[in-house]
N, C-alpha and C positions, 0 to 999 in steps of 0.2 A: 224869263231869261234862263238859258241853259248854261251848264258848267261843263267845260272840257278839260281833261287831264291826260297828259302823255308821260309815259315812263319809258326808259331806254336802258338796254343792257347789251353788252357786246360778248361775242364768243368766237372760237375758232373751230373749224371742222375741215375734214378732208374728204375727198371722193376721187373716183377714177371714172372718166368717161369711157363709153364703149370704144374699144380700139386702142385706148391708151395703155402703155406698159406700166406706168407709175402713177401713184396717187399724187394729187396736189392739194394744197390747202388754201383756205380763204379765211379772212376775218369777216365776221358778219355783225351788223348792228341791227338789233330788233327794237322797234318802237311800237308801243301799244297805246292807242288813243281810245278813250271812252268818253261819251257825252252823257251827262246825268241831268235829270230835272233839278236835283239838288245834290250837290257834292257831299258825300258822307265825310265825316271828320277824319276818318282813318283811310280814305281812299288812296292817297299816295303810297303809304306804307303797304297797304294790302296789295295794290297793283304791282309794286316793285317786287314784293315777295312772290306773288303768283307768276309774274314774268320770269323771275329767277328760277323758280321751280320748273317752269315750262321749257327753259333752255338747258336744264341740266343734262338731259339725254343727248342733246346736240353738241354740247361743249366738249371739244376734243374727240368727237366721234368720227368714225368712218361712216359717211352717210349711206354708202352702198349697203353696208351691213345693218345699220340702224333701221332703214326703211324696209329692208327685207325681213327683219325680225319682228316688225310691228304689224299685226294683222289688219289694223286700220289703214295702213298705208303701204303695204307690201308691194302694191302695183306702181308706186311712185319711183321715178328715176331721180337721182340726186341733182336737182337743179335749183336755182334760186326761187323759182315760182313754187316748187314743192317744199322748200324749206319754209316759205311763208305759209303755204297751205297747212303744213304740219303744225306750225305754231298757232295758226287760227283754230285748228281743230282742238288743240290743247287749251286755248283760252276762251272758247265760246261757252257761254252759259255757266260761268263759275263764280261770277260776282254777285253778291247780295248786299244792297239792292242792285238789281240788274240795271246796267246802263241802257239808255234808249237806242244807242248805236255804239259800235266799236269797230276798229279796224287795226290791222297789223301792217307795218311797213318793214321790210327786211332789205337792208343794203348789204351788198357783197363787195368786198374790197379785195382786188386781185393782189396777191402777195408779190408778184414779180414787178408790176409797174404801177401799183397803187390806184389803178383805174377803178371806178365804182359803177355799179348797176343797182337799181332798186326796183322793188315790186310792192304793190299795195294789195292786201286781201281784205275785203269787207266781210265782216261776220254776218 
């Protein structure tokens, strides 16, 4: 039997689309799910701490500037898919013992009408 654990954190970030005159912001909810053969005793705390550390650069950031300044993702445009891709890069291969699978779901909440979009990135 396998054990699955999900942790969740929220953050805010802004960006400017090509052609836009002003930045706009979104609330994001990041969910990180890992599947283990046997769930380590400290898995929940460890995963919450690692997810929290992974979103620190995103929280309150201008995504245009953040992505441009990080050599691993300087080619990325500030989109929901790329926010998920960024988090997946930061969360892959950092847990010991390693999960047998993991994925990140990022939900973007539009600040003007509270509409939501989500994307799932499998590590």
